[in-house]
N, C-alpha and C positions, 0 to 999 in steps of 0.2 A: 238785457238786450233788444226785446222789443218795442222799447222807447227809442232805440237807437236811431238815428238821420242816416240816410242812405242817399247816394245820388251820383251825377257823373258833373265833370269839370271839363270844358273845353280847353285844350292845348296845341301847341303849334304840333300840326299834322295829326291829330286825334282827339281821344278825348280820356281822362283817367275815371274811374270809379271808387266810391271812397265811403266809408260810414265813419259817423262820428255821434258821441256819447252823448256832446253838450256840457251845459251847466256852466259855470261862471269863474271856473278856476283858470290855472293861465293851462293856454294850449300846448299840446303835447303831439307831435306829429311823427306817427309809426311808417317805417318802410320793410316789407317782408323778403325774405330771401327768393333766391332761384326757385321757379315752379310752386310758391306758396299762391296766396292771395291775403288781402289787408285783415280779413277775420281771423286769420292764421294767429291775430294778435290777440284774439279775443277773452283769452282767462287774464291776462295782462292788464288789457283796456277794464274789464270789470273790475280787477284789484284797483284801477287807478281811478276808476271815473268818479269817485267821491267829491277827490280833490284835485282834477285835471278835465279840462274840456281836449278829449282825446281824439284825435282822428287818424284813423287808417286809411292808407290810401291800396288801392289795387296798381301796381306798375305794369306801365306800359306792356301789353303781350300777356297779362297775365288777370285772372279774375273777371271784372265787369268791364275791364278797360279796355281800348282800340288795340286791336292787332298789329302785328309787325309788318313794315314793308322792308320784301327784300332787298337788300344793296343800299338801303338808306338810314345811313348812322344816326344815331340819336344820342341825345345826352341825358342821360337819368339826372344826375343832379341840377339839369335846368329843367328837367321836367318835376323835380319837388321846389322848386323856385316858380314856376307859373302856379302850380296848385297851390301856396301858399298866398301869393297874389289874389289868385282869385277868389279865396276862401276869406281874405281881409283878416289875415293874419298877422301881428307885429310880435317880430323877434322870437318867433315859438321854440321851443325846446324840441329837437329834433333828433329821432333815434331810428337806428336800424340794425336789423340782422345780417348779414354775412354779404351777398352782392348787394342789399338793401343798404346795410352799412356802408358799403362801398361808397353808393350813392347819396349817402348822409353825408357823408365826409366831402364829397366831390361838391356837393351845393354848401357846405359851410365854408370850403377853401375860396369857394367864386365870389360867396355873398357874407364874407367874417363878420359884418354889422348887423344881419339881417337874423342871427340864429341867437339865443341866450344859453344852451347849453346843449352838447352835444353829446350821445351814447353812442357809441360803436359796439354791436354784441358780434365777436367774433370773425372781424372782415377779412376778406382775401386779402392779406399782404404777402401777395408774389411776384417775382419778376415776372416783368412785359414778355411776351413769346412770341415768335415770330408768325409771320402769317399760314406756312405749311403748319405750324402746330396747332393756332387757331382753328385752320380748317378742319384737322383732324379732331378737335376739341367740339365745333360744331357739331359734328357727323356724331359723337359717339350721344351726344346730346337731343338730338332729333330721333336718333333709336329711342332713348330712354324715353322721351313724350309718345313715340309711338307705339310703344310697350303701354303705359297707361292708357291710352285712346282703343287699347283692345281688350283691356279689362274691364271687369262691372264694378261700380263702387264698392260694392260687399269683398271683392277679390281685394282690390285696393287697401280697403280699412285691414283685412286680414292681414295682408301682406306688411304694412305699418306697424301693426301691433305684434307680431313676429319679429321683426328686426329693432324696434324699440319699445320693449314691454315694459319699461320704467317711466314714459308718457303717461299723462293722465288720460284717460277718457274724452274732456271736453275736447283736449286738442285735434281727436280726429274728424270730428265734423267737417271742419273747414279745409283740414290739409287735405282729405279725401276728395272732397270737392275740386279743389283747386288744382290737380295733377290731371284733372280733364279740362282744366280751362286754357291752362297755357299754349303758348304759342311754339310752335317748331322753333322761331327765328329767335328765341327771347335769349337767349346765352349773350351775354354781354362782351363787348370789345376793349380792352383798356388799351388807352394811347400815352396815358402819361402815368410815370413811376409812385406808384402809392407813397413814398417818401416825399416827394413833392407836393402832395394833398397835402397830408397830415402838418406837414410844416406851416402851411397858410392857414392853417386854421387860427383862430383867434379867441375863441369861447372856451369856456373851462369844458373838457373831453373827458369822458370815461371811457376807458377801451377794456372791456371784458373778455375775459378768454378763458381757456378752459384746458383738459389734458389731449396733449397731443396723441396719445394713447389710445384714446376712447374717440379719434376723428376730429380734435381742436385743430383749427387751421394754424391759430398765431399762439406760435410758443412761446415761451419766457426770454427767451434769446429777441424774438421782434418784439415783444411786448417791451424790453429793454430799449431798442432802439427806437420805438418810438416815444418814450418819454425824453430819451436824449434830443430828439430832432424838435420836440414841442413840448416846452415848460409845464405850459397850461395842461398836460395830459397826466392823468393819473390812470393807473389799470389795477384792474383786481381780477384775480384767477379763483373761478369757480368751483371747488372739488366736484367728482362725482360727476363730471359731466364734460359732452364734448363739444361737436358743433353746434349741434341744436342745444345752447346751453340753456335758456330758459326752460324749456320741456322735458330735461332730464335734473334739475336741481333747482325747481320753480322758487322755493323758497329763499335758498341763500341768492339766487339772481333777484329777487325781489326786494332782500335787504340789502345789498350792495345798490343797485338802483334808487331805491329811499333813502342811504345815506348820502348818496353822490347829489340827488335833489335836494335835498334839507340845508348844503350848504351853503351859504350865503355868496 
């Protein structure tokens, strides 16, 4: 990790932090989930660094990226597109977790010929909600962020280990740091149905889902709907894992992603 490159990229209305393993392999661009940061991908990036040039973005309002501007909407898929252009990448593999998966899908739908493969880890495939429900959700999120800001890093780590005892110790340093970097206004607001987004992707796509009883968002029924909507999509259910799929069953997750990337 000490040899990874770090920097910032100017984008419309701000900048994005990033970390990059480098190397001569195909570019693999990773987008993290809500309240995480790019380095939350470190364990996966370490596994893939020998074969890929792994780029871990900090989403706007997270990590080392610029803060959110209240009441100024932005398109997280377009942020990814600008980062790809600034990095000089040509049709990278794009991969995301949770809201980062939704942003990844938005980018792949808007620029279908500028990605080679798409990997989505338990994206929020949920119906659109009305403005009142959006405001309530944003309020709950702000309360969560304020709670993180009131805690010490040691307390955040202790809480994480108590709530997620199966995670590897290597997952916690970046996860802990990210909780005190996230912006109060970072909760995304979706205006386009997920079905419309997934239908527009033409690159081979892997939708990773887990166990709804363990907190997974994508149910088997939603996975089937995704396959019907887009014949380029294959799905895999990771056992013994929930929404934080790669953290809860890393070996099975890694095997599924490797198998997908190995397909021509």
